[in-house]
Backbone of each chain as ProteinMPNN parsed JSONL, in Angstrom:
{"seq_chain_A": "XXXXXXXXXXXXXXXXXXXXXXXXXXXXXXXXXXXXXXXXXXXXXXXXXXXXXXXXXXXX", "coords_chain_A": {"N_chain_A": [[11.426, 18.768, -28.914], [13.85, 16.586, -29.175], [17.477, 17.091, -29.621], [19.935, 15.219, -31.664], [22.18, 14.781, -30.148], [21.421, 15.284, -27.574], [19.609, 12.871, -27.475], [21.579, 11.017, -27.593], [23.022, 11.497, -25.213], [21.017, 11.099, -23.229], [20.607, 8.344, -23.552], [23.117, 7.488, -22.775], [23.15, 8.137, -20.107], [20.861, 6.524, -19.273], [21.989, 4.027, -19.487], [24.059, 4.166, -17.729], [22.631, 4.199, -15.415], [21.383, 1.729, -15.525], [23.646, 0.222, -15.12], [24.435, 1.028, -12.54], [22.364, 0.168, -10.955], [22.644, -2.609, -11.382], [25.232, -2.986, -10.15], [24.505, -2.337, -7.534], [23.318, -4.777, -6.99], [25.11, -6.702, -6.728], [26.79, -9.262, -4.972], [27.603, -9.17, -1.487], [30.116, -9.94, -0.865], [31.454, -9.712, -3.368], [31.243, -6.93, -3.653], [32.988, -6.14, -1.557], [35.426, -6.982, -2.594], [35.664, -5.123, -4.782], [35.527, -2.765, -3.36], [38.222, -2.82, -2.141], [39.823, -2.683, -4.311], [39.073, -0.129, -5.174], [40.045, 1.384, -2.99], [42.753, 0.998, -3.362], [43.171, 2.174, -5.855], [42.256, 4.784, -5.261], [44.363, 5.396, -3.595], [46.455, 5.644, -5.38], [45.884, 8.078, -6.737], [45.869, 9.636, -4.53], [48.494, 9.599, -3.761], [49.923, 10.651, -5.939], [49.036, 13.255, -5.74], [50.154, 13.966, -3.407], [48.804, 13.549, -0.979], [47.88, 12.045, 2.18], [47.789, 8.458, 2.339], [44.954, 6.215, 2.174], [43.808, 3.715, 4.285], [44.224, 0.47, 3.354], [41.97, -2.29, 3.19], [42.599, -5.493, 4.356], [41.436, -8.473, 3.159], [40.214, -10.893, 4.909]], "CA_chain_A": [[12.033, 18.011, -29.829], [15.278, 16.425, -28.691], [18.519, 16.968, -30.715], [20.492, 13.861, -31.678], [23.291, 14.88, -29.241], [20.654, 15.077, -26.361], [19.213, 11.467, -27.431], [22.748, 10.096, -27.203], [23.3, 11.779, -23.707], [20.11, 10.357, -22.472], [21.01, 6.869, -23.697], [24.335, 7.082, -22.007], [22.751, 8.169, -18.748], [20.154, 5.387, -19.031], [22.872, 2.806, -19.395], [24.897, 4.224, -16.544], [21.647, 3.932, -14.373], [21.288, 0.362, -15.422], [24.87, -0.366, -14.402], [24.566, 1.371, -11.056], [21.445, -0.796, -10.334], [23.432, -3.932, -11.386], [26.218, -2.869, -9.211], [24.002, -2.442, -6.282], [22.689, -6.097, -6.641], [26.224, -7.671, -6.591], [26.977, -9.979, -3.615], [28.525, -8.236, -0.483], [31.517, -10.487, -1.062], [32.081, -8.928, -4.664], [31.354, -5.544, -3.304], [34.133, -5.895, -0.772], [36.645, -7.024, -3.346], [35.585, -3.878, -5.458], [35.988, -1.721, -2.371], [39.575, -2.914, -1.922], [40.364, -2.081, -5.498], [38.836, 1.271, -5.101], [40.953, 1.954, -2.018], [43.981, 1.056, -3.973], [43.086, 3.223, -6.911], [42.239, 6.04, -4.614], [45.734, 5.846, -3.055], [47.253, 6.062, -6.486], [45.526, 9.44, -6.825], [46.208, 10.458, -3.214], [49.964, 9.603, -3.813], [50.324, 11.698, -6.906], [48.611, 14.56, -5.231], [50.85, 14.28, -2.089], [47.969, 13.454, 0.152], [48.167, 10.791, 2.957], [47.08, 7.342, 1.788], [43.933, 5.687, 2.966], [44.151, 2.28, 4.744], [43.516, -0.738, 2.411], [41.556, -3.474, 3.818], [42.998, -6.971, 3.901], [40.169, -9.226, 3.328], [40.673, -12.359, 5.469]], "C_chain_A": [[13.461, 17.795, -29.415], [16.317, 16.43, -29.8], [19.171, 15.369, -30.624], [21.489, 13.725, -30.502], [22.432, 14.492, -27.829], [20.005, 13.49, -26.187], [20.358, 10.613, -26.932], [23.031, 10.282, -25.732], [22.283, 11.023, -22.857], [20.252, 8.803, -22.37], [22.106, 6.563, -22.865], [23.965, 7.13, -20.502], [21.735, 6.955, -18.428], [20.933, 4.174, -18.745], [23.652, 2.941, -18.057], [23.927, 3.897, -15.358], [21.45, 2.484, -14.254], [22.487, -0.373, -14.841], [24.971, -0.167, -12.96], [23.596, 0.415, -10.364], [22.045, -2.294, -10.278], [24.551, -4.108, -10.214], [25.742, -3.065, -7.71], [23.404, -3.882, -6.002], [23.897, -7.137, -6.67], [26.212, -8.229, -5.19], [27.979, -9.123, -2.852], [29.987, -8.655, -0.639], [32.256, -9.737, -2.29], [32.109, -7.547, -4.289], [32.628, -5.259, -2.521], [35.394, -5.933, -1.595], [36.731, -5.606, -4.225], [36.0, -2.797, -4.606], [37.55, -1.667, -2.315], [40.398, -2.357, -3.178], [40.13, -0.64, -5.634], [39.714, 2.157, -4.176], [42.344, 2.112, -2.627], [44.179, 2.061, -5.011], [43.033, 4.7, -6.305], [43.65, 6.402, -4.03], [46.642, 6.214, -4.098], [47.156, 7.61, -6.751], [46.147, 10.212, -5.707], [47.932, 10.597, -3.244], [50.496, 10.687, -4.633], [49.853, 13.113, -6.56], [49.27, 15.014, -3.862], [49.953, 14.267, -1.041], [48.274, 12.17, 0.878], [47.339, 9.573, 2.449], [46.086, 6.87, 2.781], [44.38, 4.22, 3.334], [43.394, 1.479, 3.757], [43.263, -1.848, 3.184], [42.224, -4.763, 3.392], [42.029, -7.931, 4.308], [40.718, -10.667, 3.774], [39.379, -13.167, 5.89]], "O_chain_A": [[14.219, 18.759, -29.314], [16.076, 15.827, -30.845], [18.941, 14.548, -29.736], [21.611, 12.642, -29.929], [22.753, 13.539, -27.119], [19.892, 12.944, -25.089], [20.243, 9.719, -26.093], [23.266, 9.29, -25.041], [22.65, 10.378, -21.874], [20.061, 8.143, -21.349], [22.133, 5.496, -22.251], [24.404, 6.282, -19.724], [21.819, 6.432, -17.317], [20.593, 3.379, -17.868], [23.868, 1.953, -17.355], [24.398, 3.348, -14.362], [21.349, 1.95, -13.149], [22.372, -1.408, -14.185], [25.489, -0.999, -12.215], [23.924, -0.113, -9.301], [21.933, -3.027, -9.296], [24.71, -5.118, -9.528], [26.339, -3.727, -6.861], [23.025, -4.152, -4.862], [23.647, -8.341, -6.636], [25.615, -7.62, -4.302], [28.927, -8.515, -3.348], [30.921, -7.857, -0.557], [33.391, -9.265, -2.222], [33.112, -6.929, -4.648], [33.293, -4.254, -2.775], [36.307, -5.128, -1.415], [37.818, -5.04, -4.33], [36.771, -1.939, -5.038], [38.126, -0.585, -2.429], [41.438, -1.708, -3.068], [40.979, 0.049, -6.2], [40.058, 3.313, -4.426], [43.019, 3.13, -2.47], [45.208, 2.733, -5.074], [43.666, 5.64, -6.788], [44.038, 7.57, -3.995], [47.554, 7.006, -3.861], [48.152, 8.307, -6.95], [46.817, 11.232, -5.87], [48.523, 11.582, -2.8], [51.323, 11.506, -4.232], [50.345, 14.073, -7.155], [49.05, 16.086, -3.299], [50.246, 14.983, -0.083], [48.867, 11.267, 0.288], [46.164, 9.787, 2.15], [46.234, 7.033, 3.992], [45.253, 3.644, 2.686], [42.241, 1.699, 3.387], [44.165, -2.392, 3.822], [42.376, -5.054, 2.205], [41.772, -8.22, 5.476], [41.475, -11.387, 3.123], [39.483, -14.307, 6.344]]}, "seq_chain_B": "XXXXXXXXXXXXXXXXXXXXXXXXXXXXXXXXXXXXXXXXXXXXXXXXXXXXXXXXXXXXXXXXXXXXXXXXXXXXXXXXXXXXXXXXXXXXXXXXXXXXXXXXXXXXXXXXXXXXXXXXXXXXXXXXXXXXXXXXXXXXXXXXXXXXXXXXXXXXXXXXXXXXXXXX", "coords_chain_B": {"N_chain_B": [[37.911, -9.919, 6.105], [35.575, -11.615, 7.177], [36.767, -12.549, 9.398], [37.287, -10.23, 10.851], [34.511, -9.554, 11.481], [33.752, -11.794, 13.017], [35.339, -11.403, 15.307], [33.816, -9.044, 16.096], [31.447, -10.221, 16.555], [32.163, -11.635, 18.679], [32.184, -9.761, 20.807], [29.488, -9.329, 21.381], [28.676, -11.948, 22.129], [30.241, -12.374, 24.458], [29.111, -10.584, 26.037], [30.065, -8.183, 26.21], [29.225, -6.126, 24.87], [25.857, -4.865, 24.474], [24.601, -5.122, 22.118], [25.668, -4.919, 18.707], [25.996, -3.287, 15.504], [26.561, -2.966, 12.024], [27.028, 0.297, 10.595], [26.869, 3.246, 8.696], [28.848, 3.853, 5.653], [29.627, 1.206, 5.002], [27.496, -0.389, 5.873], [25.593, 0.554, 4.033], [26.477, -0.703, 1.748], [25.219, -3.059, 1.566], [22.929, -2.522, 0.568], [23.161, -1.027, -1.666], [25.16, 0.281, -4.4], [28.842, 0.054, -4.332], [30.795, 2.598, -2.603], [33.806, 4.409, -2.237], [35.381, 3.846, 0.911], [37.176, 4.267, 3.989], [36.903, 3.125, 6.326], [35.122, 0.815, 8.788], [32.189, 1.388, 10.146], [31.325, 0.464, 13.418], [28.635, 0.425, 15.275], [28.032, 0.243, 18.724], [26.146, -0.978, 21.649], [26.503, -0.31, 24.754], [26.397, -1.991, 27.729], [25.249, -0.459, 30.782], [27.047, -0.03, 33.82], [26.468, -1.023, 37.367], [26.709, 1.109, 38.535], [25.776, 3.129, 36.961], [27.717, 4.017, 35.193], [29.247, 4.278, 32.008], [31.634, 2.688, 30.044], [34.121, 2.3, 27.618], [36.318, 0.824, 28.054], [36.518, -1.909, 28.683], [35.802, -3.08, 26.352], [37.715, -2.344, 24.516], [39.957, -3.292, 25.595], [39.365, -6.097, 25.326], [39.49, -6.324, 22.455], [42.054, -5.598, 21.787], [43.495, -7.655, 22.981], [42.623, -9.537, 21.152], [44.213, -8.936, 19.152], [43.966, -6.509, 17.911], [44.957, -3.426, 16.648], [45.877, -0.029, 17.368], [44.998, 2.824, 15.334], [45.204, 6.085, 14.513], [42.015, 7.255, 15.41], [40.865, 4.869, 15.137], [40.562, 1.309, 15.26], [42.495, -1.343, 14.001], [41.231, -4.377, 13.032], [41.782, -7.368, 12.349], [42.709, -6.84, 9.862], [40.986, -4.904, 8.98], [39.858, -1.571, 9.011], [38.426, -0.199, 11.733], [35.914, 1.716, 13.105], [34.775, 2.182, 16.366], [31.724, 3.007, 17.467], [29.724, 4.507, 20.049], [26.286, 4.019, 20.709], [24.689, 7.091, 20.362], [22.533, 8.53, 20.541], [18.777, 8.656, 20.636], [17.969, 7.716, 18.123], [20.108, 6.253, 16.915], [20.349, 4.304, 18.837], [17.881, 3.002, 18.415], [18.254, 2.201, 15.777], [20.283, 0.343, 16.284], [19.158, -1.662, 17.745], [17.201, -2.575, 16.152], [18.562, -3.676, 13.967], [19.254, -5.895, 11.173], [20.002, -9.208, 10.684], [22.635, -10.257, 8.497], [24.74, -12.074, 6.215], [28.336, -12.307, 5.502], [30.142, -14.111, 3.431], [30.461, -16.945, 5.304], [29.803, -15.906, 7.771], [27.807, -14.514, 10.096], [26.403, -11.28, 10.617], [25.386, -8.15, 12.001], [23.343, -5.63, 10.547], [22.518, -2.261, 10.021], [19.302, -1.183, 9.298], [18.113, -0.09, 5.912], [16.327, 2.13, 6.076], [16.948, 3.265, 8.528], [19.576, 3.987, 8.227], [19.385, 6.022, 6.283], [17.911, 8.042, 7.836], [19.779, 8.52, 9.849], [21.902, 9.465, 8.347], [20.643, 11.782, 7.241], [20.362, 13.203, 9.639], [22.993, 13.595, 10.48], [24.062, 15.055, 8.268], [26.196, 15.876, 6.51], [27.785, 16.483, 3.299], [28.597, 14.262, 2.144], [26.912, 12.451, 3.554], [24.257, 13.256, 2.571], [24.82, 12.477, -0.067], [24.777, 9.602, 0.234], [22.313, 9.272, 1.189], [20.793, 9.886, -1.211], [21.735, 7.977, -2.884], [20.916, 5.372, -1.604], [18.135, 5.959, -1.72], [17.804, 5.757, -4.541], [18.601, 3.174, -4.953], [18.168, 1.145, -3.282], [15.716, -0.985, -1.757], [13.442, 0.62, -0.443], [11.248, 0.838, 2.47], [8.764, 2.806, 2.412], [6.714, 3.679, 4.286], [7.865, 2.824, 6.882], [10.176, 4.405, 6.845], [9.085, 6.978, 6.912], [7.855, 6.899, 9.363], [9.997, 6.485, 11.042], [11.478, 8.938, 10.497], [9.498, 10.842, 11.501], [9.153, 10.195, 14.168], [11.727, 10.879, 15.126], [11.956, 13.494, 14.663], [12.736, 14.47, 12.164], [11.415, 15.358, 9.767], [11.607, 17.925, 8.705], [14.092, 18.263, 7.856], [14.185, 16.117, 6.055], [12.33, 17.156, 4.052], [13.668, 19.346, 3.293], [15.967, 18.097, 2.183], [14.731, 16.606, 0.077], [13.772, 18.775, -1.467], [16.107, 19.731, -2.348], [16.948, 18.071, -4.199], [17.368, 17.207, -7.762]], "CA_chain_B": [[36.529, -9.246, 6.678], [35.051, -12.531, 8.084], [37.565, -12.731, 10.777], [36.764, -8.965, 11.587], [33.099, -9.746, 11.983], [33.827, -12.952, 14.043], [35.727, -10.702, 16.591], [32.807, -8.206, 16.681], [30.406, -11.075, 17.077], [32.495, -12.035, 20.161], [31.772, -8.81, 21.859], [28.185, -9.643, 21.828], [28.727, -13.265, 22.746], [30.706, -12.353, 25.723], [28.174, -9.632, 26.844], [30.843, -6.843, 26.464], [28.329, -4.987, 24.419], [24.483, -5.451, 24.518], [24.454, -5.589, 20.665], [26.441, -4.246, 17.652], [25.478, -3.244, 14.117], [27.423, -2.113, 11.142], [26.423, 1.47, 10.11], [27.623, 4.111, 7.63], [28.947, 3.395, 4.217], [29.792, -0.195, 4.834], [26.222, -0.917, 5.927], [24.976, 0.898, 2.567], [27.032, -1.649, 0.651], [24.456, -4.21, 1.729], [21.741, -2.095, -0.17], [23.423, -0.25, -2.839], [26.505, -0.02, -4.903], [30.128, 0.537, -3.443], [31.55, 3.979, -2.866], [35.039, 4.231, -1.508], [35.483, 4.281, 2.237], [38.265, 3.716, 4.622], [36.655, 2.538, 7.691], [33.823, 0.229, 8.916], [31.498, 1.959, 11.435], [30.625, -0.548, 14.097], [27.948, 1.012, 16.467], [27.72, -0.605, 19.801], [25.374, -0.661, 22.686], [27.226, -0.655, 25.951], [25.589, -2.108, 28.974], [25.8, 0.392, 31.903], [27.308, -0.83, 35.046], [25.485, -0.929, 38.4], [26.944, 2.625, 39.019], [25.282, 3.817, 35.822], [28.84, 4.509, 34.321], [29.41, 3.635, 30.716], [32.994, 2.804, 29.76], [34.448, 1.432, 26.425], [37.604, 0.144, 28.153], [36.552, -3.468, 28.537], [35.633, -3.444, 24.762], [38.985, -2.024, 23.789], [40.944, -4.285, 26.198], [39.185, -7.306, 24.639], [39.843, -6.37, 21.036], [43.428, -5.523, 21.767], [43.668, -9.015, 23.261], [42.324, -10.349, 19.933], [45.366, -8.558, 18.196], [43.52, -5.256, 17.292], [45.972, -2.299, 17.009], [45.42, 1.476, 17.17], [45.566, 3.732, 14.19], [44.488, 7.324, 14.763], [40.866, 7.192, 16.315], [40.324, 3.573, 14.83], [41.325, 0.15, 15.511], [42.599, -2.175, 12.914], [40.805, -5.625, 13.449], [41.974, -8.496, 11.421], [42.954, -6.204, 8.49], [39.946, -3.824, 8.562], [39.916, -0.333, 10.042], [37.201, -0.169, 12.447], [35.583, 2.977, 14.092], [33.766, 1.773, 17.235], [30.86, 4.308, 17.771], [28.704, 3.894, 20.941], [24.952, 4.606, 20.316], [24.789, 8.216, 21.084], [21.09, 9.109, 20.731], [17.665, 7.516, 20.534], [17.943, 7.139, 16.615], [21.27, 5.285, 16.787], [20.011, 3.1, 19.741], [16.875, 2.237, 17.804], [18.855, 1.58, 14.663], [21.129, -0.802, 16.543], [18.191, -2.71, 18.185], [16.445, -2.996, 14.984], [19.434, -4.017, 12.756], [18.832, -7.155, 10.75], [21.131, -10.123, 10.384], [23.094, -10.543, 7.147], [25.91, -12.829, 6.269], [29.36, -12.223, 4.749], [30.731, -15.452, 3.484], [29.655, -17.767, 6.212], [29.822, -15.222, 9.056], [26.595, -13.695, 10.319], [26.619, -9.888, 11.235], [24.049, -7.35, 12.118], [23.558, -4.464, 9.685], [21.393, -1.425, 10.147], [18.322, -1.117, 8.078], [18.366, 1.104, 5.125], [15.653, 3.323, 6.509], [17.667, 4.0, 9.628], [20.877, 4.597, 7.508], [18.802, 7.246, 5.613], [17.618, 8.724, 8.864], [21.052, 8.893, 10.496], [22.645, 10.37, 7.334], [20.066, 13.119, 7.287], [20.727, 13.906, 10.939], [24.353, 14.075, 10.462], [23.861, 16.165, 7.366], [27.21, 16.388, 5.707], [27.51, 16.454, 1.895], [28.623, 12.765, 1.914], [25.607, 11.828, 4.056], [23.24, 13.442, 1.662], [25.112, 11.632, -1.176], [24.372, 8.279, 0.758], [20.667, 9.273, 1.221], [20.347, 9.959, -2.552], [22.111, 6.556, -3.44], [19.957, 4.578, -1.059], [16.78, 6.096, -2.32], [17.743, 5.206, -5.992], [19.085, 1.837, -5.458], [17.704, 0.345, -2.265], [14.336, -1.234, -1.638], [12.986, 1.37, 0.798], [9.852, 0.807, 2.921], [8.385, 4.256, 2.599], [5.944, 3.951, 5.451], [8.699, 2.789, 7.887], [11.0, 5.644, 6.748], [8.312, 8.112, 7.389], [7.531, 6.647, 10.618], [11.306, 6.984, 11.715], [11.699, 10.4, 10.386], [8.559, 11.556, 12.281], [9.49, 10.022, 15.546], [12.996, 11.452, 15.374], [11.922, 15.046, 14.437], [13.578, 14.707, 11.055], [10.706, 15.454, 8.683], [11.856, 19.065, 8.155], [15.282, 17.922, 7.11], [13.789, 15.217, 4.93], [11.665, 17.977, 3.107], [14.661, 20.194, 2.543], [16.627, 17.208, 1.317], [13.94, 16.445, -1.177], [13.697, 20.046, -2.25], [17.5, 20.17, -2.896], [17.275, 17.134, -5.319], [17.038, 17.612, -9.052]], "C_chain_B": [[35.742, -10.206, 7.611], [35.551, -12.521, 9.393], [37.259, -11.419, 11.546], [35.363, -9.218, 12.267], [33.063, -10.777, 13.069], [34.215, -12.229, 15.401], [34.563, -9.763, 17.089], [31.857, -9.014, 17.165], [30.799, -11.554, 18.542], [32.09, -10.998, 21.234], [30.334, -8.965, 22.254], [28.1, -10.94, 22.685], [29.238, -13.219, 24.117], [30.08, -11.212, 26.525], [29.206, -8.465, 27.152], [30.106, -5.626, 25.912], [26.973, -5.765, 24.481], [24.213, -5.942, 23.092], [25.42, -4.594, 19.88], [25.714, -4.26, 16.327], [26.434, -2.363, 13.299], [26.595, -0.947, 10.594], [27.277, 2.055, 9.015], [27.796, 3.433, 6.22], [28.972, 1.93, 4.052], [28.36, -0.924, 5.028], [25.467, -0.637, 4.689], [25.239, -0.035, 1.626], [26.062, -2.815, 0.53], [23.064, -3.791, 0.854], [21.893, -1.388, -1.4], [24.944, -0.383, -3.399], [27.69, 0.582, -4.071], [30.424, 1.823, -3.713], [32.73, 3.727, -1.891], [34.913, 4.684, -0.019], [36.717, 3.69, 2.874], [38.018, 2.829, 5.697], [35.248, 1.831, 7.751], [33.358, 0.855, 10.22], [30.753, 0.868, 12.173], [29.948, 0.143, 15.332], [27.756, -0.121, 17.499], [26.881, -0.003, 20.897], [26.015, -1.181, 23.843], [26.413, -0.848, 27.156], [26.155, -1.292, 30.105], [25.99, -0.463, 32.984], [26.295, -0.489, 36.169], [25.692, 0.525, 38.909], [26.307, 3.427, 37.997], [26.437, 4.443, 34.941], [28.938, 3.644, 33.015], [30.827, 3.756, 30.378], [33.187, 1.752, 28.541], [35.768, 0.637, 26.815], [37.525, -1.405, 28.071], [36.416, -3.921, 27.159], [37.16, -3.333, 24.109], [39.963, -3.011, 24.254], [40.712, -5.666, 25.492], [39.817, -7.399, 23.18], [41.407, -6.287, 21.049], [43.929, -6.94, 22.088], [43.532, -9.858, 22.072], [43.296, -9.772, 18.913], [44.974, -7.184, 17.516], [44.675, -4.219, 17.684], [45.346, -1.008, 16.715], [45.851, 2.162, 15.893], [44.533, 4.865, 14.246], [43.3, 6.917, 15.874], [40.392, 5.729, 16.1], [41.134, 2.547, 15.307], [41.367, -0.616, 14.252], [42.409, -3.593, 13.419], [40.91, -6.613, 12.312], [42.115, -7.913, 9.913], [41.91, -5.175, 8.033], [39.972, -2.729, 9.455], [38.548, -0.085, 10.426], [37.025, 0.958, 13.34], [34.558, 2.368, 14.932], [32.902, 3.181, 17.582], [29.745, 3.775, 18.876], [27.389, 4.612, 20.57], [24.97, 5.943, 21.15], [23.443, 9.169, 21.126], [20.031, 8.138, 20.556], [17.58, 6.974, 19.268], [18.914, 6.168, 16.586], [21.054, 4.056, 17.637], [18.958, 2.355, 18.999], [17.363, 1.437, 16.524], [19.748, 0.209, 15.01], [20.16, -1.93, 17.002], [17.453, -3.306, 17.12], [17.177, -3.464, 13.777], [19.008, -5.438, 12.396], [20.075, -7.99, 10.502], [21.361, -10.362, 8.865], [24.27, -11.488, 7.325], [26.911, -12.28, 5.246], [30.088, -13.479, 4.643], [29.833, -16.408, 4.24], [29.495, -17.049, 7.49], [28.534, -14.287, 9.214], [27.233, -12.293, 10.974], [25.404, -9.307, 11.299], [24.29, -6.006, 11.386], [22.271, -3.605, 9.914], [20.411, -1.405, 9.04], [18.424, 0.026, 7.255], [17.527, 2.374, 5.506], [16.39, 4.008, 7.672], [18.88, 4.568, 9.175], [20.421, 6.01, 6.964], [18.708, 8.305, 6.826], [18.896, 9.386, 9.52], [21.787, 9.841, 9.568], [21.856, 11.785, 7.279], [20.419, 13.815, 8.526], [22.025, 14.445, 11.008], [24.61, 15.11, 9.452], [25.12, 16.718, 6.718], [27.037, 16.173, 4.19], [27.577, 14.96, 1.7], [27.543, 11.99, 2.284], [24.486, 11.95, 3.133], [23.515, 12.607, 0.397], [24.464, 10.207, -0.898], [22.804, 8.165, 0.742], [20.315, 9.108, -0.285], [20.744, 8.489, -3.222], [21.142, 5.574, -3.03], [18.447, 4.745, -1.601], [16.678, 5.654, -3.797], [17.921, 3.753, -5.98], [18.539, 0.776, -4.422], [16.236, 0.17, -2.253], [13.924, -0.564, -0.297], [11.568, 1.219, 1.201], [9.515, 2.251, 3.217], [7.539, 4.495, 3.908], [6.852, 3.79, 6.777], [9.714, 3.98, 7.963], [10.309, 6.795, 7.256], [8.163, 8.072, 8.81], [8.857, 7.08, 11.519], [11.552, 8.322, 11.667], [10.774, 11.21, 11.293], [8.914, 11.428, 13.723], [10.814, 10.691, 16.139], [13.149, 12.965, 15.017], [12.928, 15.24, 13.102], [12.837, 14.926, 9.646], [11.223, 16.759, 7.995], [13.219, 18.959, 7.327], [15.102, 17.122, 5.823], [13.182, 16.113, 3.781], [12.745, 18.922, 2.407], [15.647, 19.405, 1.756], [16.02, 17.1, -0.108], [13.95, 17.633, -2.099], [14.998, 20.254, -2.954], [17.771, 19.082, -3.983], [16.715, 17.556, -6.578], [15.675, 16.782, -9.469]], "O_chain_B": [[35.281, -9.787, 8.672], [34.832, -12.488, 10.391], [37.001, -11.465, 12.749], [35.182, -9.081, 13.477], [32.315, -10.577, 14.026], [33.568, -12.398, 16.434], [34.323, -9.666, 18.292], [31.318, -8.659, 18.213], [29.973, -11.812, 19.417], [31.72, -11.323, 22.362], [30.003, -8.736, 23.418], [27.535, -10.974, 23.778], [28.732, -13.967, 24.954], [30.541, -10.932, 27.632], [29.177, -7.871, 28.23], [30.247, -4.463, 26.289], [26.9, -6.993, 24.529], [23.673, -7.029, 22.886], [25.874, -3.584, 20.418], [24.906, -5.15, 16.063], [26.975, -1.332, 13.698], [25.482, -1.209, 10.138], [28.23, 1.463, 8.507], [27.006, 2.611, 5.755], [28.416, 1.407, 3.086], [28.106, -1.949, 4.395], [24.715, -1.513, 4.26], [24.431, -0.271, 0.728], [26.063, -3.505, -0.489], [22.245, -4.648, 0.521], [20.935, -1.144, -2.134], [25.783, -1.094, -2.847], [27.514, 1.479, -3.246], [30.366, 2.264, -4.861], [32.648, 2.977, -0.918], [34.401, 5.768, 0.26], [37.263, 2.71, 2.366], [38.772, 1.901, 5.988], [34.343, 2.131, 6.972], [34.051, 0.84, 11.237], [29.723, 0.377, 11.71], [30.628, 0.413, 16.322], [27.379, -1.247, 17.176], [26.846, 1.209, 21.108], [26.11, -2.4, 23.989], [25.759, 0.099, 27.593], [27.347, -1.368, 30.4], [25.307, -1.47, 33.171], [25.355, 0.268, 35.925], [24.862, 1.048, 39.652], [26.326, 4.629, 38.261], [26.174, 5.275, 34.074], [28.719, 2.433, 33.024], [31.305, 4.89, 30.401], [32.611, 0.668, 28.451], [36.27, -0.131, 25.995], [38.368, -2.067, 27.465], [36.852, -5.015, 26.799], [37.632, -4.155, 23.323], [40.739, -3.546, 23.462], [41.673, -6.333, 25.107], [40.508, -8.343, 22.795], [41.993, -6.993, 20.229], [44.839, -7.366, 21.377], [44.26, -10.843, 21.947], [43.156, -10.173, 17.757], [45.672, -6.78, 16.587], [45.211, -4.178, 18.791], [44.411, -0.894, 15.923], [47.0, 2.042, 15.467], [43.322, 4.714, 14.083], [43.546, 6.387, 16.958], [39.518, 5.33, 16.87], [42.269, 2.764, 15.732], [40.412, -0.585, 13.477], [43.268, -4.068, 14.161], [40.088, -6.593, 11.396], [41.662, -8.506, 8.934], [41.934, -4.664, 6.913], [40.107, -2.944, 10.659], [37.647, 0.19, 9.633], [37.833, 1.194, 14.238], [33.504, 2.015, 14.403], [33.438, 4.239, 17.909], [29.012, 2.812, 18.648], [27.446, 5.764, 20.14], [25.206, 5.965, 22.358], [23.369, 10.287, 21.637], [20.272, 6.948, 20.353], [17.155, 5.824, 19.157], [18.521, 5.077, 16.175], [21.465, 2.947, 17.293], [19.069, 1.132, 18.917], [16.991, 0.296, 16.251], [19.893, -0.745, 14.246], [20.384, -3.082, 16.631], [17.098, -4.483, 17.183], [16.599, -3.644, 12.705], [18.447, -6.13, 13.245], [21.113, -7.444, 10.131], [20.436, -10.621, 8.096], [24.748, -11.689, 8.441], [26.469, -11.813, 4.196], [30.637, -13.944, 5.642], [28.674, -16.649, 3.905], [28.975, -17.723, 8.38], [28.341, -13.367, 8.419], [28.26, -12.22, 11.649], [24.416, -9.804, 10.759], [25.31, -5.348, 11.591], [21.152, -4.112, 9.988], [20.786, -1.619, 7.888], [18.786, 1.095, 7.747], [17.955, 3.507, 5.29], [16.42, 5.236, 7.745], [19.265, 5.618, 9.691], [21.073, 7.023, 7.215], [19.382, 9.334, 6.783], [19.005, 10.601, 9.686], [22.237, 10.907, 9.987], [22.5, 12.834, 7.276], [20.77, 14.994, 8.463], [22.255, 15.555, 11.49], [25.361, 16.038, 9.752], [25.156, 17.904, 6.392], [25.99, 15.607, 3.875], [26.646, 14.409, 1.112], [27.16, 11.026, 1.62], [23.787, 10.973, 2.864], [22.571, 12.069, -0.181], [23.701, 9.706, -1.724], [22.174, 7.178, 0.363], [19.549, 8.193, -0.587], [19.994, 7.976, -4.052], [20.53, 4.932, -3.884], [17.713, 3.791, -1.86], [15.614, 5.231, -4.25], [17.451, 3.085, -6.901], [18.488, -0.407, -4.758], [15.518, 1.069, -2.69], [14.056, -1.132, 0.787], [10.693, 1.446, 0.365], [9.975, 2.816, 4.209], [7.734, 5.531, 4.542], [6.628, 4.554, 7.715], [10.035, 4.465, 9.048], [10.899, 7.575, 8.003], [8.318, 9.096, 9.475], [8.799, 7.839, 12.486], [11.836, 8.924, 12.703], [11.232, 12.216, 11.835], [8.978, 12.424, 14.443], [10.971, 10.985, 17.324], [14.22, 13.571, 15.061], [13.797, 16.112, 13.09], [13.415, 14.745, 8.573], [11.29, 16.748, 6.766], [13.362, 19.535, 6.249], [15.688, 17.354, 4.766], [13.495, 15.849, 2.62], [12.718, 19.212, 1.211], [16.161, 19.905, 0.755], [16.58, 17.393, -1.164], [14.11, 17.524, -3.315], [15.043, 20.867, -4.021], [18.798, 19.193, -4.652], [15.675, 18.214, -6.583], [15.162, 16.954, -10.574]]}, "name": "protein", "num_of_chains": 2, "seq": "XXXXXXXXXXXXXXXXXXXXXXXXXXXXXXXXXXXXXXXXXXXXXXXXXXXXXXXXXXXXXXXXXXXXXXXXXXXXXXXXXXXXXXXXXXXXXXXXXXXXXXXXXXXXXXXXXXXXXXXXXXXXXXXXXXXXXXXXXXXXXXXXXXXXXXXXXXXXXXXXXXXXXXXXXXXXXXXXXXXXXXXXXXXXXXXXXXXXXXXXXXXXXXXXXXXXXXXXXXXXXXXXXXXX"}
């Protein structure tokens, strides 16, 4: 017997899995745009942690 | 990105490489969701000279002539950080030869098959490689028979079993 909290957690994980599968099916062009945004955000974290920044792609 | 791929395509067109294919994280993007990466791994098959010597110098010279600049062990080609990796074993050579054509925008490129990406990641064996295997298994359409064949021919079945045993 699952507790209500377990059921909520399972539903959250199920939705996450659906979202990941949807993300996997985006076009490669959209994925590249997402990648560049991820690189920029990663650099925000790196800067605040004093780590060297990663190269951000320029999509041409 | 398309300009980067056009430059890589020129390597093949001009016979500076026998062929090339995208591998690593960028190749996985064609089959699964995006994870952050800094560079594009471009595997290349270099034709050997009559003396049997293999050199990447003509490739680098050509790319620099196309405006590529060096950054650490990478080249920046039209705004993308590219790591050129010569095929270094029978598995990467097979993955290169059997890569499939994809397009980015209107530009064709060659991308390693998901089954080869899994095999190479298993062989490399770092934590991030195992994460890529898990992602591809969950999100890509994997040809199980083809994967088993590749793993068997390249002596990777033991690593595969250990990987599977490590998964929840």
